[in-house]
Backbone bond lengths (Angstrom), bond angles and torsions (degrees), N, CA, C in turn:
res aa  C-N    CA-C-N  psi(-1)  N-CA   C-N-CA  omega(-1)  CA-C   N-CA-C  phi
1 M - - - 1.447 - - 1.528 109.05 -
2 V 1.319 116.67 134.32 1.467 122.07 -179.77 1.518 108.34 -106.45
3 P 1.337 118.77 125.85 1.465 120.68 179.18 1.520 111.73 -70.16
4 L 1.337 116.50 152.93 1.457 122.38 177.49 1.524 110.27 -90.58
5 G 1.320 115.53 160.56 1.458 120.84 175.42 1.518 112.32 83.07
6 F 1.310 116.96 -151.65 1.458 122.34 -174.57 1.537 111.37 -117.23
7 A 1.314 117.72 29.92 1.460 121.96 -175.84 1.525 113.00 -68.95
8 S 1.322 117.22 -28.88 1.459 120.17 -179.56 1.526 109.70 -145.76
9 A 1.318 116.57 170.56 1.463 121.36 -176.61 1.521 112.93 -64.55
10 N 1.342 118.18 -28.86 1.463 120.24 -178.83 1.536 112.81 -99.85
11 A 1.312 118.19 15.46 1.455 122.45 179.90 1.535 110.14 -75.51
12 L 1.328 116.13 152.47 1.459 121.33 176.32 1.524 109.36 -95.98
13 P 1.329 118.80 115.90 1.459 120.29 179.81 1.530 111.06 -72.57
14 E 1.312 116.32 143.28 1.461 121.31 176.23 1.522 108.15 -91.79
15 T 1.337 116.57 129.38 1.462 122.69 -178.23 1.521 108.85 -123.61
16 E 1.341 116.38 138.29 1.464 120.10 176.11 1.518 108.36 -97.95
17 G 1.324 116.10 128.95 1.457 121.71 -178.95 1.525 111.77 -68.25
18 A 1.333 114.90 156.37 1.465 120.71 178.00 1.518 109.98 -61.03
19 R 1.317 115.42 147.85 1.461 119.82 -174.91 1.513 109.29 -147.75
20 G 1.301 117.30 135.86 1.458 122.32 174.48 1.514 109.27 -116.95
21 Q 1.297 116.33 144.98 1.465 120.74 -178.53 1.513 108.07 -135.85
22 L 1.325 117.03 133.38 1.460 121.77 178.87 1.526 109.17 -104.67
23 D 1.330 115.91 123.15 1.460 122.56 177.76 1.524 109.21 -119.53
24 F 1.334 116.44 159.75 1.459 121.96 177.33 1.519 108.11 -141.05
25 S 1.333 115.48 141.49 1.459 120.32 179.62 1.522 108.69 -142.41
26 A 1.337 116.57 136.53 1.464 121.15 178.47 1.527 110.02 -137.92
27 R 1.319 115.24 142.83 1.471 122.21 177.08 1.525 107.75 -130.73
28 F 1.331 116.53 138.19 1.465 120.63 -179.66 1.520 108.80 -140.12
29 S 1.314 115.19 127.66 1.471 120.82 177.21 1.516 108.54 -101.64
30 L 1.327 116.23 113.01 1.453 121.01 177.21 1.523 109.48 -74.12
31 T 1.327 115.79 -46.28 1.469 123.38 173.48 1.525 106.48 -140.32
32 K 1.315 117.48 -176.74 1.466 119.98 176.13 1.527 111.16 -67.07
33 Q 1.317 117.31 -22.99 1.461 121.18 -177.81 1.538 114.01 -97.12
34 I 1.337 118.36 -20.60 1.466 120.89 -174.70 1.533 109.86 -120.96
35 K 1.344 114.95 122.81 1.473 120.99 -179.96 1.524 109.70 -130.73
36 F 1.336 116.43 141.26 1.456 123.61 178.32 1.525 109.37 -113.72
37 T 1.337 116.02 145.26 1.467 120.72 177.46 1.521 109.55 -132.06
38 F 1.330 115.12 149.82 1.461 121.35 175.59 1.527 108.15 -145.41
39 D 1.332 116.72 131.98 1.461 122.36 177.49 1.527 108.81 -132.17
40 A 1.331 115.83 133.93 1.462 122.22 172.79 1.529 106.19 -120.92
41 I 1.324 116.94 120.56 1.465 122.57 -174.11 1.525 109.26 -113.65
42 N 1.328 116.18 133.35 1.461 124.15 179.80 1.529 111.11 56.48
43 I 1.331 116.87 53.66 1.465 123.21 -178.20 1.526 111.00 -56.75
44 T 1.318 117.59 -37.34 1.467 121.87 -177.79 1.529 113.13 -80.76
45 N 1.324 117.58 -1.35 1.473 123.90 178.60 1.538 111.72 55.60
46 T 1.318 115.93 43.43 1.457 122.13 -179.74 1.521 110.63 -72.14
47 G 1.309 115.97 140.21 1.460 121.12 -179.41 1.519 112.85 -105.72
48 T 1.323 115.20 177.69 1.462 123.25 176.79 1.524 107.83 -105.03
49 F 1.328 116.00 135.94 1.460 122.15 -176.21 1.525 108.22 -132.64
50 R 1.323 117.56 119.47 1.468 122.14 177.97 1.518 109.69 -120.29
51 Y 1.314 115.42 144.79 1.462 120.15 179.96 1.517 110.68 -140.94
52 L 1.332 115.27 163.45 1.463 122.38 -179.37 1.523 109.47 -100.49
53 K 1.288 117.33 104.96 1.464 126.56 177.40 1.521 114.29 63.10
54 Y 1.335 118.99 -49.36 1.458 123.27 -179.45 1.530 109.84 -121.17
55 P 1.343 118.51 142.03 1.474 120.44 -178.14 1.528 114.88 -57.92
56 V 1.316 118.83 -21.81 1.476 119.73 178.48 1.525 112.26 -76.01
57 L 1.336 117.66 -14.30 1.472 121.92 178.70 1.537 109.29 -96.62
58 V 1.316 115.34 70.06 1.474 121.44 -176.73 1.524 109.58 -65.51
59 N 1.337 115.10 131.43 1.458 121.32 -178.75 1.532 112.35 -113.41
60 Y 1.348 117.08 -27.77 1.468 120.06 -172.48 1.527 109.30 -159.79
61 V 1.320 117.22 131.56 1.463 122.76 174.92 1.521 107.33 -135.84
62 A 1.328 116.52 131.61 1.473 119.89 179.89 1.520 110.42 -146.94
63 R 1.307 115.67 147.46 1.464 121.95 173.79 1.524 107.89 -124.74
64 A 1.309 115.10 122.60 1.465 119.90 179.18 1.525 111.20 -81.24
65 G 1.340 117.02 -20.52 1.456 121.13 -179.51 1.518 112.36 84.59
66 R 1.289 114.48 177.95 1.470 121.46 178.40 1.525 109.31 -91.68
67 A 1.338 115.38 154.47 1.468 120.02 176.08 1.525 108.74 -138.61
68 F 1.327 116.49 138.07 1.444 122.43 178.60 1.524 108.55 -126.86
69 N 1.317 116.29 130.98 1.459 121.76 179.93 1.527 109.56 -128.17
70 M 1.334 115.50 136.11 1.464 121.28 176.07 1.521 107.83 -127.77
71 G 1.306 115.12 148.20 1.453 118.02 179.01 1.524 113.53 -151.88
72 V 1.305 114.58 158.39 1.474 122.09 175.69 1.522 106.73 -131.90
73 A 1.321 115.58 131.77 1.463 120.71 175.86 1.529 108.69 -118.50
74 V 1.332 114.67 131.01 1.460 120.59 179.69 1.515 108.07 -124.25
75 N 1.328 116.21 124.45 1.481 121.53 176.62 1.523 108.93 -103.58
76 F 1.337 115.40 132.90 1.478 120.70 179.37 1.498 110.08 -101.20
């Protein structure tokens, strides 16, 4: 059994692969009192990829998914 991390000289370090994420954000003021917001997070649905020392030794793969948020703010 080979230990993970950097605990000993023969341990396999865990490395997280490079990752790009595309986000979008928009704000629109209809009047001074009414504002709209829109956010799109992780549009490309990029995941997280971790491996042990070499990319062929996959240790962890996850996808957080896309998220969309809309909002309205009204000031009285």
